TISERO-534080 format. One record per residue (C-alpha): residue in three letters; residue number from 0; x, y negated, z. Coordinates in Angstrom, 3 decimals, decimal comma. Example, Ala and Ser with C-alpha at 12.3 -4.5 7.8 and 13.67 -1.06 7.14 Angstrom:
# residues 2
+------+------+----------+----------+----------+
: banu : kese :        x :        y :        z :
+------+------+----------+----------+----------+
:  ALA :    0 :   12,300 :    4,500 :    7,800 :
:  SER :    1 :   13,670 :    1,060 :    7,140 :
+------+------+----------+----------+----------+
//
This chain:
# residues 69
+------+------+----------+----------+----------+
: banu : kese :        x :        y :        z :
+------+------+----------+----------+----------+
:  MET :    0 :  -41,124 :  -46,397 :    3,006 :
:  ALA :    1 :  -43,396 :  -48,911 :    4,664 :
:  LYS :    2 :  -46,691 :  -49,608 :    3,120 :
:  HIS :    3 :  -48,319 :  -52,990 :    3,193 :
:  ILE :    4 :  -51,629 :  -53,759 :    4,356 :
:  LYS :    5 :  -53,849 :  -56,711 :    4,067 :
:  LEU :    6 :  -57,019 :  -56,845 :    6,024 :
:  GLN :    7 :  -59,839 :  -59,081 :    5,513 :
:  LYS :    8 :  -60,988 :  -61,239 :    8,608 :
:  SER :    9 :  -63,694 :  -59,032 :    9,914 :
:  GLU :   10 :  -61,468 :  -55,701 :    9,690 :
:  SER :   11 :  -58,568 :  -57,659 :   11,497 :
:  VAL :   12 :  -61,324 :  -58,863 :   14,062 :
:  VAL :   13 :  -62,044 :  -55,033 :   14,445 :
:  ALA :   14 :  -58,789 :  -53,765 :   14,341 :
:  ALA :   15 :  -57,783 :  -56,199 :   17,255 :
:  GLY :   16 :  -60,685 :  -54,873 :   19,269 :
:  ALA :   17 :  -59,847 :  -51,356 :   18,568 :
:  ILE :   18 :  -55,979 :  -52,049 :   19,802 :
:  GLN :   19 :  -57,389 :  -53,299 :   23,064 :
:  ILE :   20 :  -59,702 :  -50,474 :   23,735 :
:  TYR :   21 :  -56,892 :  -48,033 :   22,693 :
:  SER :   22 :  -54,382 :  -49,948 :   24,972 :
:  ALA :   23 :  -56,797 :  -49,745 :   27,912 :
:  TYR :   24 :  -57,140 :  -46,050 :   27,434 :
:  ILE :   25 :  -53,099 :  -45,678 :   27,224 :
:  ALA :   26 :  -52,813 :  -47,806 :   30,414 :
:  ALA :   27 :  -55,329 :  -45,891 :   32,312 :
:  GLY :   28 :  -53,509 :  -42,577 :   31,383 :
:  ARG :   29 :  -56,327 :  -41,365 :   29,146 :
:  VAL :   30 :  -54,360 :  -40,416 :   26,341 :
:  PRO :   31 :  -52,866 :  -37,016 :   26,212 :
:  GLU :   32 :  -49,497 :  -36,498 :   24,465 :
:  GLY :   33 :  -50,420 :  -34,959 :   21,004 :
:  GLN :   34 :  -54,150 :  -36,669 :   20,857 :
:  GLU :   35 :  -53,029 :  -39,959 :   19,799 :
:  ASP :   36 :  -54,877 :  -39,905 :   16,350 :
:  GLN :   37 :  -58,101 :  -38,886 :   18,288 :
:  TRP :   38 :  -57,988 :  -41,337 :   20,820 :
:  MET :   39 :  -57,121 :  -44,064 :   18,194 :
:  SER :   40 :  -60,017 :  -42,845 :   16,176 :
:  ARG :   41 :  -62,260 :  -43,191 :   18,974 :
:  SER :   42 :  -61,050 :  -46,680 :   19,888 :
:  ILE :   43 :  -61,722 :  -47,728 :   16,041 :
:  LYS :   44 :  -65,605 :  -46,087 :   16,355 :
:  GLU :   45 :  -66,102 :  -48,163 :   19,653 :
:  ALA :   46 :  -64,916 :  -51,385 :   18,434 :
:  ILE :   47 :  -67,162 :  -50,928 :   15,124 :
:  LYS :   48 :  -70,167 :  -50,305 :   17,194 :
:  ILE :   49 :  -69,238 :  -53,244 :   19,429 :
:  ALA :   50 :  -68,825 :  -55,616 :   16,566 :
:  THR :   51 :  -71,988 :  -54,098 :   14,607 :
:  SER :   52 :  -73,905 :  -54,708 :   17,990 :
:  THR :   53 :  -72,623 :  -58,168 :   18,413 :
:  ASP :   54 :  -73,662 :  -58,831 :   14,807 :
:  ALA :   55 :  -77,096 :  -57,863 :   15,304 :
:  ALA :   56 :  -77,490 :  -59,764 :   18,485 :
:  VAL :   57 :  -75,860 :  -63,119 :   17,516 :
:  ILE :   58 :  -76,929 :  -65,513 :   14,771 :
:  SER :   59 :  -73,775 :  -67,571 :   13,790 :
:  ASP :   60 :  -73,744 :  -71,131 :   12,291 :
:  ASP :   61 :  -73,183 :  -69,566 :    8,725 :
:  GLU :   62 :  -75,936 :  -66,844 :    8,634 :
:  VAL :   63 :  -78,642 :  -70,134 :    9,555 :
:  GLU :   64 :  -80,009 :  -71,627 :    6,444 :
:  SER :   65 :  -80,160 :  -75,454 :    6,775 :
:  THR :   66 :  -83,938 :  -76,521 :    5,692 :
:  GLY :   67 :  -82,793 :  -79,984 :    5,099 :
:  PHE :   68 :  -85,470 :  -82,847 :    6,213 :
+------+------+----------+----------+----------+
//
């Protein structure tokens, strides 16, 4: 039976990054048969690390308080 999931915006962005990373590993022939789960997990961790580093390095418009004149 298929389960339905609902991701928050930030979760879906990280998932999209992890998908791209994992796909690149597959395309490069780095994912041996039987080790898909380990490589998928690695891709997710790397996507989270990239997202966390980006969040620390970039201040978005929503994170800036308006001081008003």
